[in-house]
C-alpha positions in Angstrom: -44.5 33.7 -47.9 -43.3 31.7 -50.9 -42.0 28.2 -50.8 -38.5 29.6 -51.5 -38.7 31.8 -48.4 -39.6 28.8 -46.1 -36.8 26.7 -47.3 -34.2 29.4 -47.3 -33.2 31.5 -44.2 -36.1 30.3 -42.1 -35.1 26.7 -42.4 -31.4 27.5 -41.8 -32.2 29.4 -38.6 -34.4 26.5 -37.4 -31.6 24.1 -38.0 -29.1 26.2 -36.2 -31.4 26.8 -33.2 -32.4 23.2 -32.8 -32.1 22.5 -29.0 -29.7 19.7 -28.2 -31.0 18.4 -24.9 -29.3 16.4 -22.2 -26.1 14.6 -23.1 -24.6 11.6 -21.3 -21.2 9.9 -21.7 -21.0 6.8 -24.0 -20.4 3.5 -22.3 -18.9 0.9 -24.5 -17.7 -1.7 -22.0 -18.7 -5.3 -22.5 -22.1 -6.3 -20.9 -21.7 -7.8 -17.5 -25.3 -8.8 -16.7 -28.0 -8.5 -19.3 -30.7 -7.9 -16.6 -28.9 -4.9 -15.1 -26.4 -3.7 -17.7 -27.8 -4.6 -21.1 -26.8 -2.9 -24.4 -28.8 -3.4 -27.6 -25.7 -2.3 -29.6 -23.4 -4.9 -28.0 -21.9 -7.3 -30.6 -23.3 -10.3 -28.7 -26.8 -8.9 -28.9 -26.4 -7.9 -32.5 -25.3 -11.4 -33.5 -28.2 -13.2 -31.8 -30.4 -11.4 -29.3 -33.1 -14.1 -29.0 -31.5 -16.3 -26.3 -30.9 -13.2 -24.2 -34.4 -12.0 -24.6 -35.8 -15.5 -23.7 -33.7 -15.6 -20.6 -34.7 -12.1 -19.5 -38.4 -12.8 -20.2 -38.1 -15.8 -17.7 -36.1 -14.2 -14.9 -36.3 -10.4 -15.3 -39.0 -9.4 -17.7 -38.2 -5.7 -17.5 -34.5 -5.3 -17.6 -32.6 -2.1 -16.7 -29.3 -0.5 -17.8 -27.6 2.8 -16.7 -26.1 3.1 -20.2 -27.5 6.0 -22.3 -28.5 7.7 -19.1 -30.9 4.9 -18.1 -33.0 2.5 -20.2 -35.8 0.0 -19.5 -36.3 -3.1 -21.6 -39.6 -5.0 -21.3 -39.5 -8.4 -23.0 -43.1 -9.7 -22.6 -45.6 -9.0 -25.4 -48.1 -7.8 -22.8 -45.7 -5.2 -21.4 -44.5 -4.0 -24.8 -48.1 -3.6 -26.0 -49.2 -1.8 -22.8 -46.5 0.9 -23.2 -47.0 1.2 -27.0 -50.7 2.1 -26.4 -50.1 4.4 -23.4 -49.5 7.8 -24.8 -50.4 9.5 -21.5 -47.4 8.3 -19.6 -44.9 7.7 -22.4 -43.7 10.2 -25.0 -42.5 9.5 -28.5 -40.5 12.7 -28.9 -37.4 10.6 -29.4 -37.6 7.1 -30.8 -33.9 6.2 -31.1 -32.1 5.6 -27.8 -28.8 7.5 -27.7 -26.7 9.5 -25.4 -28.8 12.6 -26.1 -32.3 13.1 -24.7 -34.1 15.9 -26.6 -35.7 18.5 -24.4 -39.4 18.2 -23.5 -40.3 21.3 -25.5 -39.6 19.2 -28.7 -43.0 17.5 -28.0 -45.5 17.1 -29.4 -43.9 17.3 -32.9 -40.5 15.7 -32.3 -37.7 15.6 -34.8 -39.1 13.2 -37.3 -42.9 13.5 -37.4 -45.2 11.7 -37.2 -43.3 8.8 -35.6 -41.8 11.2 -33.1 -45.0 13.0 -32.4 -47.4 12.8 -29.4 -51.2 13.2 -29.5 -53.0 15.2 -30.6 -50.5 16.5 -33.2 -49.5 12.9 -34.2 -53.0 12.1 -35.6 -52.9 15.1 -38.0 -49.3 14.7 -39.1 -49.8 11.0 -39.8 -53.0 11.6 -41.7 -51.0 13.7 -44.2 -48.9 10.6 -45.2 -51.7 8.1 -45.5 -52.5 8.7 -49.2 -49.0 7.8 -50.4 -49.1 4.5 -48.6 -52.5 3.0 -49.3 -52.7 -0.4 -50.9 -53.8 1.1 -54.2 -50.9 3.6 -54.2 -48.4 0.9 -53.3 -49.8 -1.4 -56.1 -48.8 1.1 -58.7 -45.1 0.7 -57.7 -45.1 -3.1 -57.9 -44.2 -3.5 -61.6 -41.2 -1.1 -61.3 -40.1 -2.8 -58.1 -40.3 -6.3 -59.8 -38.3 -5.1 -62.8 -35.6 -3.6 -60.6 -35.3 -6.9 -58.6 -34.8 -8.7 -61.9 -32.1 -6.2 -62.9 -30.3 -6.8 -59.7 -30.2 -10.5 -60.3 -29.2 -10.0 -63.9 -26.1 -8.2 -62.5 -25.2 -11.3 -60.6 -24.8 -13.4 -63.7 -21.7 -15.6 -63.7 -21.0 -15.2 -59.9 -20.8 -18.2 -57.7 -21.1 -16.3 -54.5 -23.2 -13.1 -54.0 -24.2 -11.0 -51.0 -27.9 -11.4 -50.6 -27.9 -8.3 -48.4 -25.4 -6.0 -50.0 -26.0 -7.0 -53.6 -29.8 -7.4 -53.4 -31.8 -6.6 -50.3 -30.5 -3.2 -49.5 -30.9 -1.8 -53.0 -34.6 -2.5 -53.3 -36.0 -0.1 -50.7 -33.4 2.5 -51.6 -34.7 2.5 -55.2 -38.3 2.6 -54.1 -37.9 5.4 -51.6 -35.7 7.4 -54.0 -38.4 7.1 -56.6 -41.2 8.1 -54.1 -39.2 11.2 -52.9 -37.9 12.1 -56.3 -34.3 11.7 -55.4 -31.6 10.6 -57.9 -31.5 6.7 -57.9 -27.7 6.7 -58.1 -27.6 8.3 -54.6 -28.1 4.9 -53.1 -24.7 4.7 -51.5 -25.3 8.0 -49.7 -28.6 6.6 -48.3 -26.7 3.6 -46.9 -24.3 6.0 -45.2 -27.2 8.1 -43.8 -28.8 5.0 -42.4 -25.6 3.8 -40.7 -25.0 7.3 -39.3 -28.5 7.7 -37.9 -29.0 4.2 -36.4 -25.6 2.5 -35.8 -23.6 5.4 -34.3 -25.4 6.1 -31.1 -22.3 5.5 -28.9 -20.1 7.7 -30.9 -19.0 11.2 -29.7 -21.7 13.8 -30.0 -19.8 15.9 -32.5 -19.5 12.9 -34.8 -23.3 12.3 -34.5 -24.1 16.0 -35.2 -21.8 15.9 -38.3 -23.6 12.8 -39.6 -27.0 14.4 -39.2 -25.8 17.6 -40.8 -24.7 15.7 -43.9 -28.1 14.1 -44.0 -30.1 17.3 -43.6 -27.8 19.1 -46.1 -28.6 16.5 -48.6 -32.4 16.8 -48.0 -32.3 20.6 -48.2 -30.4 20.3 -51.5 -33.1 18.0 -52.8 -35.8 20.5 -51.7 -34.1 23.3 -53.5 -33.8 21.1 -56.6 -37.5 20.5 -56.4 -38.1 24.3 -56.2 -36.0 24.8 -59.3 -37.3 21.7 -61.2 -40.9 21.1 -60.0 -42.2 17.5 -60.3 -44.9 15.3 -58.9 -43.6 13.2 -56.0 -43.7 12.9 -52.3 -41.2 15.7 -51.6 -43.3 18.1 -53.6 -46.4 16.9 -51.8 -44.8 17.6 -48.4 -43.5 21.0 -49.5 -47.1 22.0 -50.4 -49.0 20.2 -47.7 -51.0 22.2 -45.2 -51.8 21.6 -41.5 -54.1 23.8 -39.5 -54.6 26.1 -42.4 -51.0 26.8 -43.3 -48.0 25.2 -45.0 -45.9 22.8 -42.9 -43.0 24.3 -41.0 -39.9 23.7 -43.1 -38.3 21.7 -40.2 -41.4 19.4 -40.2 -40.9 18.8 -43.9 -37.2 17.9 -43.5 -38.0 15.8 -40.4 -40.6 13.7 -42.3 -38.3 13.3 -45.3 -35.6 12.1 -42.8 -38.1 9.5 -41.4 -39.1 8.3 -44.9 -35.5 8.0 -46.0 -34.1 6.2 -43.0 -37.1 4.1 -41.8 -38.3 3.4 -45.3 -34.9 1.9 -46.2 -33.4 0.0 -43.3 -36.5 -1.7 -42.0 -37.4 -3.3 -45.3 -33.8 -4.0 -46.3 -33.5 -5.8 -43.0 -36.7 -7.8 -43.5 -35.7 -8.9 -47.0 -32.2 -9.8 -45.9 -33.3 -11.8 -42.8 -35.8 -13.8 -44.9 -33.1 -14.7 -47.5 -30.7 -15.6 -44.7 -33.3 -17.9 -43.2 -34.0 -19.6 -46.5 -30.3 -20.0 -47.2 -29.7 -21.8 -44.0 -33.0 -23.8 -44.0 -33.2 -25.9 -47.2 -36.5 -27.5 -46.3 -38.3 -24.2 -46.1 -36.6 -22.9 -49.3 -37.6 -26.1 -51.2 -41.1 -25.9 -49.9 -41.6 -22.3 -51.0 -40.1 -23.0 -54.4 -42.6 -25.9 -54.8 -45.5 -24.0 -53.2 -45.2 -20.3 -54.2 -48.8 -19.7 -53.0 -47.5 -20.2 -49.4 -45.2 -17.2 -49.7 -47.6 -14.6 -48.2 -48.0 -16.8 -45.1 -44.3 -17.5 -44.9 -43.6 -13.7 -45.2 -45.6 -12.9 -42.1 -43.7 -15.6 -40.2 -40.4 -14.1 -41.3 -41.7 -10.7 -40.1 -42.6 -12.2 -36.7 -39.5 -14.3 -36.1 -37.0 -11.7 -37.4 -38.9 -8.5 -36.8 -36.3 -5.8 -37.4 -37.6 -2.8 -35.4 -37.3 -1.8 -31.8 -38.8 1.6 -31.0 -38.2 3.8 -28.0 -40.3 6.0 -25.7 -39.4 8.4 -22.9 -41.1 8.3 -19.5 -43.1 11.5 -18.9 -43.1 11.6 -15.1 -41.7 9.5 -12.2 -44.0 6.5 -11.6 -44.2 2.9 -10.5 -44.9 0.7 -13.5 -45.4 -3.0 -13.3 -43.1 -3.4 -10.4 -40.3 -1.1 -11.4 -39.7 2.5 -10.5 -39.4 4.6 -13.7 -38.1 8.1 -13.6 -39.0 11.0 -15.8 -36.9 10.9 -19.0 -35.9 7.3 -18.6 -35.8 5.6 -22.0 -37.9 2.5 -22.6 -37.0 0.2 -25.5 -40.1 -1.4 -27.1 -38.6 -4.6 -28.4 -41.2 -5.8 -30.9 -38.7 -8.7 -31.8 -38.9 -9.8 -28.1 -42.7 -9.4 -28.0 -43.0 -11.6 -31.2 -41.2 -14.4 -29.5 -43.1 -14.4 -26.3 -44.5 -18.0 -25.7 -47.4 -16.5 -23.8 -48.5 -14.9 -27.1 -47.4 -17.3 -29.8 -47.4 -21.1 -29.9 -43.9 -22.5 -30.4 -42.7 -18.9 -30.4 -39.1 -19.8 -30.9 -39.7 -21.8 -34.0 -40.0 -20.5 -37.5 -43.1 -22.1 -39.0 -43.6 -20.9 -42.6 -47.2 -22.2 -42.6 -48.2 -20.6 -39.3 -51.9 -19.6 -39.6 -52.5 -17.5 -36.4 -49.9 -14.8 -36.6 -50.9 -11.4 -35.1 -47.3 -10.3 -34.9 -46.1 -6.8 -33.9 -43.3 -6.4 -36.5 -44.9 -3.2 -37.7 -45.4 -1.9 -34.2 -48.5 -1.5 -32.0 -50.7 1.5 -31.1 -50.9 4.9 -32.8 -47.4 4.6 -34.2 -48.0 1.4 -36.1 -45.9 1.6 -39.3 -47.6 3.9 -41.9 -45.6 2.1 -44.6 -46.6 -1.5 -43.8 -48.3 -2.0 -47.2 -45.2 -0.8 -49.0 -42.9 -2.9 -46.9 -45.0 -6.0 -47.5 -45.1 -5.4 -51.2 -41.3 -5.0 -51.4 -40.7 -8.0 -49.3 -43.1 -10.2 -51.3 -41.8 -9.1 -54.7 -38.1 -9.4 -53.6 -38.7 -13.0 -52.4 -40.8 -14.0 -55.4 -38.2 -12.8 -57.9 -35.3 -14.3 -56.0 -36.9 -17.7 -55.6 -38.0 -17.7 -59.3 -34.5 -16.8 -60.5 -32.4 -18.5 -57.9 -34.3 -21.4 -56.5 -31.2 -23.1 -55.1 -28.9 -21.2 -52.8 -27.1 -21.7 -49.5 -24.9 -19.8 -47.0 -21.4 -19.7 -48.4 -20.0 -19.1 -44.9 -22.3 -18.8 -42.0 -19.6 -17.1 -39.9 -19.3 -14.3 -42.5 -22.9 -13.1 -41.9 -23.0 -9.8 -40.1 -25.9 -8.0 -38.4 -26.6 -4.3 -37.7 -26.0 -3.3 -34.1 -28.9 -0.9 -33.8 -32.7 -0.6 -33.1 -33.2 -1.8 -36.6 -31.6 -5.2 -36.7 -31.0 -6.9 -40.0 -28.2 -8.7 -41.8 -25.6 -6.4 -43.4 -23.7 -9.2 -45.2 -25.2 -12.6 -46.3 -22.8 -14.4 -48.6 -24.7 -17.1 -50.4 -23.5 -19.7 -53.0 -25.8 -19.6 -56.0 -23.7 -21.3 -58.7 
């Protein structure tokens, strides 16, 4: 079978025959009680989830909602870690809570391997990606990333107010991922649309969700066909030619992994850069200290990752069971809030404070267990370079209008608009 055959009729049939799973009705009413009716896409949560998480951790450490067909929300580090490491009782076949639960037969691969994969398949699928994300591979991308950050700031010349998220943070990972996958760099606006559709539309009608995913997969299939017609050396070509268990990857596996790299590789880093700049814009003492002590940036970066961890992952309960005092049912969702775990005072001293010189900082921003982020070296490089260049070029800046800052209402929480005064 040629590569053309795999990504032709075989792929189209696999896309058409993809099982939907169990669908529940969207619930968009305002939250009544966060302990029994929470919603992680509620505007109040999106704007500032930390007081809610702190309150739940004290009075109801494992919250419950009937939205999305039933979801649990542990808020203590110990509980989040315990579930993250427990692959026997919790499945990763769907990592984004929505009104659709994919069928059990989707395991162990899942829709976006390896993050959606269960053992033992997960180990082998993850191993395929490791070479592209080693420290040495990432280091080769630093010069281009730095040059692009400078170009973005060059484009701000003469402006008194710029959007640190929309004009700067979001573009950096989009360019890096486009370069890694061999996609046209001018397609950045499409990537932003794909991210929004995948992560921020979970309460929309199912036909709208399917339409959004279809646009994304249509784009990825078109890029694969372009690679077939114009071969080049990049991560897309690598995935197309990769082998697992003695044969080429299933085409749906290739598309799923490309989906993961495009969505997760963009929004998580975009959110971390944006949140860091938001913090510095509203905290002049920290901004001034980092400008004066640039050597402190790696330590400060880890604190920004802890305090403003963007990512919350999901698991599905495999079988009915009693777990830490609650009765979980098969196919209940569980939200692993790494942001809540990172602010647990039982795990971190002065957990609610942002201390840019914090020395002990074993945070969970990149996840815990077998699904810890494969791209953590890349994300750290992008965050460090983005902050280094910004602070070098724009050492003085402040929020132009704190009320104008907006945040994504999804499992990847980061600022979508951060107007800052730079002139």
